[in-house]
N, C-alpha and C positions, 0 to 999 in steps of 0.2 A: 237685792239683786246685783249690786255692784260687786259684792264679795263673791258671788257665784261666777261672774265673768272672769274675775281674777283667778279663781280656782281653775277655770277652763284654760286660761292662758298658761298656767303652770303645767297643766297636763300636756298641752300641745308642746311646750318647751321640752318637757321630759321625753315626749315621743321623738321630737326632732333630735335630741341628744342621743337617744337610743338608736335611731336609724342611722344617724351620722357615724356613730361608733361601729355599727354593723357594716356599713360601707367600707370604712377605713380599716377595721381590724379583721374583717372576714373576707368580704368580696375582693377588695383590692389586693390583699395578700394572696388569695386563691388565684387571681388573674396573673399576678407576678410569677407565681409558681408554675402555672400552666405555660406561660410564655418562656420561662427559663427551661422547662422540660422540652418544649418544642425546639428551642434553639440547640439543645444538646442533640436531639434527633436529627436536625438539619446538618449539624457538624458531622454526625456519624454517616449520613448520606454522602456528604462531600468526601469523606475519607474513602468510602467504597467506590465513589466515582473516580477518585484518583487511582485506586487499586485497579479499577477496570481499565484505565488507560495504560497502566503498567503491564497488565496481562495482555492487552492488545499488542503492545510493542514487543513483548516477549514472544508472542505467537507468530509475529512476522519475522522473527529472527531465524535465519536459515542455518546458522552455525550450531545452535543448541547451547551456546555459551554466551555469557554477557559479563560486562563490568558495570559496577554501580557505585555510587557514593552512598555510604551508610552512616546515618547519624548514630554515634555511639554515646550520645548524651551531652547535655549542655551546648547544643548546637556545634559539636565537634564531629567532623566527618572524616572517614577513611575510605579509601578505594578498596572495593572488594571484587574478587573474581567469582563468578557463578559458573561452575563447570557444567551443570546440567539445568537447563531452563525448562525442561518438560514438566516439572512439578514444582509447586510452591507450597509454603506453609501459610495457612489462612487462619486468622483469629476468628473463631466462630462464636465467641462470646464467653463470658465468665472466665476468661483467662485460658480457654482451651484452644489449642491450635490443631488443625487437621491438614495432612498432606493431600493436596488435590492436584490433578492434572490441570493444565491451563483451561481446557474445555469445562471441566467440573467447576473450576474456580469462577469462570465466566457465568455459568449457570447459577452458582451459589450467590454471586454478587448481584445478579439480576433479581433473583428471588428476595434477597435481603433488602435491596433498595426498594422493591415494591412494598414489602412489609413495613419498612421504615416510613415510606411515604404515606401509607395508610395511617400509621401512628401519628405522623405530623399533621395530617388532615384532621384527624379526630381531635388532637390537641387544639388546633386552630378553631374548630367548631365549638369546643368546650370554652375556649377563651372568648369567643364571640358571644356565647350564651351568657357568660358571667358579665361581660361588658354590657350586654342588654339589661341584665338584672340591675347593674349599677345605675344605668340611665333611668330605669323605671323607678328605683328607690329615690334617686335625686329629684325626679319630676314630682314624686309624691311629697318629698320634703318641701319643695317650692310651694306646692298647693297647701300643705299644712301651715307654712309660714304666712301665706297670704290670708288664710282663714284666721290665724291668730292675730294678724295686724291688718285688718281690712282698711282700704283707702276710702275716705269719705266720698260719697257719690255727689253730695251737694256741698256748696261752700259753707264754712262754719259760720256761726252767728256773729263772730267778731267782724266779719267782712260785710255783713248786711247793713 
């Protein structure tokens, strides 16, 4: 019977090892990927919010002209004159730019921000689900380890 208990402990140890590996190599990796994707979506939303502010400023302009500092790379800026502020080029994704009026741009930005927010919310929900899965597996591991190493309920004979 002593050999049989030993066999049981090895099986529990193997299960603990397998589930620990699953948490570390699958669930935690998936959680990190989801959080990284969510962060990218949030950055994209921030970019569109910044563009929304620029469109609002341009809409308030009465001259139809503007001057701006333009980043030409490596944080090097030059002053640029914009002769006609009634239309702007907007990156609509995948490297495609479309010329839009300021009103069209405002509508596009609003729509795009709503879509991106839905995506960010979905990624947050998925990350929360994965986090819950991690917690469930870790609780299960704790229970498995307690089963494999039960604490004596009564004092050992050495102390009697």
